[in-house]
N, C-alpha and C positions, 0 to 999 in steps of 0.2 A: 710605549716604552720610553720614547724620547721625552714625553710629557713628564714622566716620573723623574727621569734624569735632570730635566730642566727645573722642576720643583725642588729637587734635593740640592741642585746647584744654587737655587736662590736662597735656600735656608744655610748653605755653607757646609763646611767640613763637620760640624756636630750632627747634622741631619744624616750625612753619609755614614758616620760612625754609629749613629743610633740604628740606621738600617741594617748595617752589618751585624751588630750585636743581636738585633731581632731576628735576623736570618739565622745566625748560629743557634739561637734558643729554639725557633720554630722547626728549622730543618738544616742541619749543619752544612751540607753541601751548598745550600743557598747563601749562607754566610760567607763560605769560602770563595763562592763565585763573585760575590759583591767585593770581598777583600781583594781578589785578583784584579777585578775591573778597576778598583780605586787605585791600585798600584801601577797597572798598565796604562791608565789614562792620565796619570799625574796628579790625581786628585789628592793624593797623600803628601805630595811635594817632598819626596824623599831623596831628591838630588840625583834621580837616575835619568833626568831629561835634559842634561847638558846645560846647566846654569841658566836656565830661562826665567829663573826665580821671579825677580821684581817685574820686569816686563810682562810676564805672563800673568801676574796677579793684577797688574794694571789694566790689561787687556780683558781680563775676565770680568773685572769690576766695570770697565767701560761696556762691555757686552751686556752685563746684567742691567747696567743703568739704561742702556738703549732699549733693551726688551721692556723694562718697566715703563719707560717714557713712552714707547710706542703703544703699550696697552692703555695707558692714561689717555693718550691722545685719541686712541680708537673710541674709548669710552666717552670722552668729551665730544668727539665728532657725532656719535650716535645720539648723545643727549641734545647737542646744539642743533641738530637738524630739525628740531621742533617736535612738539607732541603730534601724534597723529590727528588727522582731522576729527573735529567734533561732530561734523555732519552739517553744521550750520555755518554757511559761507560768511554771514555777517559777523558772527562770533569770532571765526578764524581770522578774518581781516582786523577785527578789533584787537584780538590777541597779539597779532603780528605787530601792528602799529605801536601798541603799549610796549612791547618788548624793544622795538627799535628806539622808541623814546627814552626808555630806562637806560638803554646802552648809551645813548647820546648823553644823558645826564651823568652817567658814570664817568665817561670820557671827560666831560666839563669839570666834575668834581675832582677827578685825579689831576687834571691840568691846574685847577685851583689850589689844591694841596701842594703841587710842585712849586708854583709861584710863592706860597707861603713859606716853604723850605728855603727857597732861594733867598727871599727877604730876610728871613731869620738868620741865615748863614752870612748875608751881606752885613747885617747890623752887628752881629758878634764879631765879624772880622774888623768892621770899622771901630768897635769899642776897643778890641785888642790893639789896633794900630794907634788909637789915640792915647791909651794907657802907655804904650810903648814910648810915644813921643814925650810923654810928660815925665817919664821916669829919668832919674839923673844918670848921666854917663858913669860908667864904672870908674874911670881914671879922674873924675872931676874933683873928688874930695881927697885924693891922695896927694901927699907931698913927697918929693924925691930928695 
């Protein structure tokens, strides 16, 4: 049941309203129960819950974001643990060495890109400063 509630929370208020309408269509007491739960839990945000409005929404968003981030990290961890052994030790060693080499090349490439960005930023800034120095002062041509 908590999985259903979490899923509906992830989709937001429209999912809760759709579930409630579906509940009324299929079996009206179920729709009534969903409506009561939505009001009681504050999912309708009707102002019954003591002005927790914005802070509550921020915390719910943060909770959803944290759950999603956790799921992605879990998937990434299970993916990055490596593929199961092929049964051939030499191939597994070669695959691991190749992956490590590719990761090192990626780090080097990212560092290279960062140096390029810094060099470009510096040249643009130097160009701006030289143009600024060459520009006449605003009071130079005015006579009093």
